[in-house]
C-alpha positions as CSV (number, residue, x, y, z in Angstrom):
1,M,127.9,-4.5,-92.2
2,H,126.1,-6.7,-94.7
3,S,128.2,-7.4,-97.8
4,N,129.5,-10.2,-99.9
5,T,132.0,-8.0,-101.8
6,I,135.7,-7.2,-101.0
7,S,135.3,-3.7,-102.4
8,T,133.2,-2.8,-99.3
9,L,135.9,-4.0,-97.0
10,L,138.5,-2.0,-98.9
11,S,136.5,1.2,-98.7
12,L,135.9,0.7,-94.9
13,E,139.7,0.2,-94.5
14,V,140.3,3.6,-95.9
15,E,137.5,5.3,-94.0
16,T,138.7,3.9,-90.6
17,N,142.4,4.7,-91.2
18,R,143.1,0.9,-91.2
19,K,142.0,0.2,-87.7
20,G,138.6,-1.3,-86.7
21,I,136.4,-4.3,-85.9
22,F,133.7,-5.3,-88.4
23,F,130.8,-7.8,-88.2
24,N,129.5,-9.1,-91.5
25,S,125.9,-10.6,-91.4
26,A,126.0,-11.9,-95.0
27,D,125.6,-15.5,-93.7
28,K,122.3,-14.7,-92.1
29,S,120.2,-14.1,-95.3
30,N,121.8,-15.6,-98.4
31,I,121.6,-19.3,-97.9
32,E,122.3,-20.0,-101.6
33,L,126.0,-19.3,-101.1
34,P,128.3,-20.9,-98.6
35,K,128.5,-18.5,-95.7
36,G,126.6,-16.0,-97.8
37,V,129.6,-14.9,-99.9
38,Q,131.2,-16.0,-103.2
39,A,134.0,-18.6,-102.9
40,W,136.6,-16.0,-103.8
41,F,135.6,-13.7,-100.9
42,P,137.4,-15.5,-98.0
43,L,140.4,-16.4,-100.3
44,I,141.1,-12.8,-101.2
45,L,140.5,-11.7,-97.6
46,S,143.1,-14.2,-96.5
47,T,145.7,-12.4,-98.6
48,M,144.9,-9.0,-97.1
49,K,147.6,-8.9,-94.4
50,N,146.2,-5.9,-92.6
51,W,143.0,-7.9,-91.9
52,L,142.4,-10.6,-89.3
53,P,139.4,-12.7,-90.5
54,F,137.4,-14.8,-87.9
55,D,134.6,-17.3,-88.3
56,P,133.3,-17.8,-84.7
57,A,131.2,-20.8,-83.8
58,N,128.8,-19.0,-81.5
59,A,128.0,-15.8,-79.6
60,Q,130.5,-16.6,-76.8
61,E,133.4,-16.9,-79.2
62,T,132.3,-13.7,-81.0
63,A,132.4,-11.9,-77.6
64,A,135.8,-13.4,-76.8
65,I,137.3,-12.3,-80.1
66,M,135.8,-8.9,-79.8
67,Q,137.2,-8.5,-76.3
68,Q,140.7,-9.4,-77.4
69,A,140.4,-7.2,-80.5
70,L,139.4,-4.2,-78.5
71,K,142.4,-4.7,-76.2
72,T,145.0,-5.3,-78.9
73,I,143.8,-2.6,-81.3
74,Y,142.7,0.2,-79.0
75,L,144.8,-0.4,-75.9
76,D,148.0,-2.0,-77.3
77,G,147.8,0.1,-80.5
78,E,148.0,-2.7,-83.0
79,Q,147.1,-1.5,-86.5
80,K,144.6,-4.2,-87.6
81,M,141.2,-4.6,-89.2
82,V,139.4,-7.5,-87.5
83,Y,136.7,-9.1,-89.7
84,I,134.1,-11.3,-87.9
85,A,131.5,-13.4,-89.8
86,T,128.3,-13.6,-87.9
87,H,125.4,-16.1,-88.1
88,E,122.4,-17.3,-86.2
89,Q,123.2,-19.2,-83.0
90,V,122.9,-23.0,-83.7
91,S,124.0,-24.7,-80.5
92,E,124.6,-24.5,-76.8
93,F,128.1,-23.8,-75.6
94,S,130.3,-24.3,-72.5
95,P,131.9,-21.4,-70.6
96,M,135.3,-20.3,-72.0
97,T,138.2,-20.0,-69.6
98,N,140.5,-16.9,-69.7
99,S,143.1,-18.9,-71.7
100,D,140.4,-20.0,-74.2
101,I,139.5,-16.4,-74.8
102,V,143.1,-15.5,-75.5
103,D,143.6,-18.5,-77.7
104,A,140.5,-18.0,-79.7
105,Y,141.9,-14.7,-80.9
106,K,145.1,-16.5,-81.8
107,G,143.1,-18.8,-84.0
108,M,142.2,-21.9,-82.1
109,Y,141.5,-23.4,-78.7
110,Q,140.7,-26.9,-77.4
111,I,137.1,-28.1,-76.9
112,S,137.7,-31.6,-75.8
113,T,140.5,-34.1,-75.1
114,P,140.7,-37.8,-75.8
115,E,139.5,-39.9,-72.8
116,K,142.5,-42.2,-73.3
117,R,145.5,-40.3,-74.7
118,H,147.6,-43.4,-74.7
119,K,145.4,-45.1,-77.3
120,N,146.6,-45.7,-80.8
121,L,143.4,-44.7,-82.4
122,V,143.2,-40.9,-81.9
123,V,142.3,-38.2,-84.4
124,R,142.2,-34.4,-84.2
125,L,139.1,-32.7,-85.5
126,C,139.1,-28.9,-86.1
127,G,136.0,-26.9,-86.9
128,A,135.3,-23.3,-87.7
129,G,132.0,-21.4,-87.4
130,K,128.9,-23.5,-87.7
131,S,130.9,-26.5,-88.9
132,L,132.1,-27.0,-85.3
133,E,128.8,-28.6,-84.3
134,R,129.1,-31.1,-87.2
135,V,132.7,-31.8,-86.2
136,K,131.4,-32.6,-82.7
137,K,128.9,-35.0,-84.2
138,A,131.6,-36.6,-86.3
139,A,133.6,-37.2,-83.1
140,H,130.6,-38.9,-81.6
141,L,130.2,-41.2,-84.6
142,L,133.9,-42.2,-84.5
143,K,133.7,-42.9,-80.8
144,H,130.3,-44.7,-80.9
145,H,131.0,-47.0,-83.9
146,W,134.8,-47.5,-83.8
147,D,135.9,-46.5,-80.3
148,I,138.1,-43.9,-81.8
149,E,139.1,-41.1,-79.5
150,C,138.9,-37.5,-80.8
151,E,140.6,-34.3,-79.8
152,V,138.3,-31.5,-80.9
153,W,139.5,-27.9,-81.6
154,S,137.5,-24.8,-82.4
155,C,139.4,-22.8,-85.1
156,P,137.8,-19.4,-85.6
157,S,140.7,-18.3,-87.8
158,Y,142.7,-20.7,-89.9
159,T,144.1,-17.6,-91.7
160,R,145.5,-16.1,-88.5
161,L,147.0,-19.5,-87.5
162,A,148.8,-19.8,-90.9
163,Y,149.9,-16.2,-91.0
164,D,151.4,-16.2,-87.6
165,A,153.2,-19.5,-88.2
166,E,154.5,-18.3,-91.5
167,Q,155.8,-15.1,-90.0
168,L,157.6,-17.1,-87.3
169,T,159.1,-19.4,-89.9
170,Y,160.4,-16.4,-91.8
171,N,161.9,-14.9,-88.7
172,R,163.7,-18.1,-87.9
173,Q,165.2,-18.2,-91.4
174,Q,166.4,-14.6,-91.0
175,N,167.9,-15.5,-87.6
176,V,165.9,-12.9,-85.8
177,Q,163.7,-15.3,-83.8
178,N,164.7,-17.7,-81.0
179,P,164.4,-21.1,-82.6
180,L,162.8,-22.4,-79.4
181,V,159.8,-20.1,-79.8
182,K,156.8,-21.9,-81.3
183,S,153.8,-20.7,-83.2
184,H,150.4,-21.1,-81.6
185,I,149.5,-24.1,-83.8
186,E,152.8,-25.8,-82.9
187,R,152.1,-25.4,-79.2
188,C,148.5,-26.7,-79.6
189,F,149.3,-29.8,-81.6
190,G,152.6,-30.8,-80.1
191,K,154.5,-33.8,-81.4
192,E,151.8,-36.4,-81.7
193,D,151.2,-37.9,-85.1
194,W,147.4,-38.0,-84.8
195,P,145.7,-37.3,-88.1
196,V,144.2,-33.8,-88.4
197,I,140.9,-33.1,-90.2
198,A,140.3,-29.3,-90.6
199,V,136.7,-28.3,-91.5
200,T,135.3,-25.0,-92.7
201,D,132.0,-24.0,-94.3
202,Y,134.1,-21.8,-96.7
203,N,136.1,-23.3,-99.6
204,Y,138.5,-26.0,-98.4
205,L,141.5,-23.9,-99.3
206,I,140.8,-21.7,-96.2
207,A,141.4,-24.7,-93.9
208,S,144.3,-25.8,-96.1
209,Q,146.3,-22.8,-95.1
210,I,147.5,-24.5,-91.9
211,K,148.7,-27.7,-93.8
212,P,152.4,-26.6,-94.1
213,F,152.5,-26.3,-90.3
214,V,151.0,-29.7,-89.5
215,T,153.4,-32.6,-89.3
216,A,150.8,-35.3,-89.1
217,K,148.5,-36.6,-91.9
218,F,146.2,-33.7,-92.9
219,T,142.9,-33.3,-94.6
220,A,141.0,-30.1,-95.3
221,I,137.3,-30.2,-95.9
222,G,135.1,-27.3,-97.1
223,S,131.7,-26.5,-98.7
224,D,130.9,-28.2,-101.9
225,P,129.6,-26.5,-105.1
226,Q,125.9,-25.6,-105.0
227,I,123.6,-28.6,-105.1
228,H,120.0,-27.8,-106.3
229,G,120.6,-24.1,-105.6
230,E,121.7,-24.6,-102.0
231,A,125.1,-24.7,-100.4
232,S,126.3,-28.2,-99.4
233,Y,128.2,-28.1,-96.2
234,P,130.5,-30.8,-94.8
235,Q,128.4,-33.3,-93.0
236,P,129.4,-35.4,-89.9
237,E,129.4,-38.6,-91.8
238,W,131.8,-37.4,-94.4
239,I,134.1,-35.9,-91.7
240,A,134.2,-39.2,-89.9
241,L,134.9,-41.1,-93.1
242,C,137.9,-38.8,-93.9
243,A,139.2,-39.4,-90.4
244,L,138.9,-43.2,-90.9
245,K,140.7,-42.9,-94.2
246,R,143.7,-41.2,-92.6
247,L,143.9,-43.9,-89.9
248,V,143.9,-46.6,-92.6
249,E,146.7,-44.8,-94.4
250,Q,148.7,-44.9,-91.1
251,H,148.0,-48.7,-91.0
252,K,146.1,-48.2,-87.8
253,L,142.9,-49.6,-89.3
254,S,142.3,-52.2,-91.9
255,T,141.0,-51.2,-95.4
256,D,137.8,-53.2,-94.8
257,I,136.8,-50.5,-92.3
258,L,136.3,-48.0,-95.0
259,E,133.9,-50.1,-97.1
260,N,131.9,-50.9,-94.0
261,A,131.9,-47.3,-92.9
262,I,130.5,-46.1,-96.2
263,H,127.6,-48.4,-95.8
264,L,127.1,-47.8,-92.1
265,L,127.2,-44.0,-92.4
266,G,124.9,-44.0,-95.4
267,I,127.3,-42.1,-97.6
268,E,126.8,-44.4,-100.6
269,N,123.2,-43.2,-101.0
270,N,124.2,-39.5,-101.0
């Protein structure tokens, strides 16, 4: 499909008896809008509980999500509409393990781990879709300039992560769920208090959906309003600065770091 309207999705939902997998190529032609759709598009989609929206980073992730969607919908009989935003390939990628394939469909899987997990200066960087490559570059900047370790996660569906965690929380409150059972995001993040920076090329509210389920300092970053008729996506320098700010707030870095970083990263001239 190629559409930036919710009405198209609603009509497809009826025509397919509320079960199907859809690829939207809107991101491939309309560069004036973030991800090729109006800002309200992903926000409304996130409220449509019968839909599972995904923003894969590359063709490999797309194949993994499709594989799991085929299994859960057509073999396991789950009544779902899977929405996958597609775009041109922008990077190389490493092979995914079987667990990565399953976890991608759950909403997130790990790309890299800190080299020294015992270090005090560690941040978690999460990226969805094409923003993942900029997240990786931000991780490089943090390591190169400040020796800050980064745990990088690909998050093809912030919406699914939030929805599943919300359902689990509700079940716990109703005493119908074993309190020891954890949501996927809880299992992934564990108990560390490392700051979390969640990035999306949609509106920042899409990434903000997981905030209630993150116990550490949290920042959501999304696409800015149009600048000179073009979409302004989160850049590595800004992502790195946000990570530094969170570490300063935790008193793990001095405030002087921020002023120096603004100059070093060239943000003051943007």
